[in-house]
C-alpha positions in Angstrom: 139.0 275.6 103.1 140.1 272.8 100.7 139.4 270.2 103.0 135.6 271.2 103.6 135.3 271.7 99.9 136.2 267.9 99.3 134.2 266.8 102.1 131.1 268.5 100.7 131.6 267.5 97.0 132.0 263.6 98.1 129.1 264.0 100.2 127.1 265.7 97.5 128.1 263.3 94.7 127.3 260.3 97.3 123.9 261.8 97.7 123.4 262.2 93.9 124.4 258.8 93.7 122.2 257.5 95.9 119.2 259.6 94.5 119.6 257.6 91.5 122.0 259.8 89.3 124.4 257.3 88.0 127.0 259.9 87.0 126.8 263.1 88.9 128.3 266.1 87.0 130.5 268.7 88.3 127.9 271.1 87.5 125.3 269.1 89.6 127.5 268.9 92.2 128.4 272.8 92.5 124.7 273.8 92.0 123.7 271.4 95.3 126.4 272.6 97.2 125.7 276.3 96.2 128.9 277.8 96.0 132.5 276.9 94.3 134.2 277.1 91.2 134.5 274.4 88.9 138.1 274.8 88.5 138.1 273.4 92.4 135.3 271.2 91.9 136.7 269.3 88.9 139.8 267.7 90.2 137.9 266.6 93.5 135.1 265.0 91.4 138.0 263.0 89.6 139.3 262.3 92.9 135.7 260.9 94.0 134.8 259.2 90.5 138.3 257.3 91.2 137.7 256.3 94.8 134.3 255.0 93.3 135.7 253.1 90.7 138.1 251.4 93.2 135.4 250.4 95.4 133.7 249.1 92.9 136.6 246.5 91.8 137.3 245.6 95.5 133.5 244.6 95.7 133.4 242.7 92.6 137.1 240.9 93.1 136.8 237.1 93.2 138.4 235.9 96.5 141.8 233.7 96.0 140.3 230.9 98.1 
């Protein structure tokens, strides 16, 4: 179930981001999914945010050569 919820949270957060929300909230994700507790969604959103930050840093990195 946790893997399924993680996938739902990540897909939903990405969709909200694509719709123009710069910082999707835990509550917005839960409302869109329609299920889940904030205590389960919150750490997953933290992981999603961390991955987004790492992706952003990697995209903006200046090549060494």
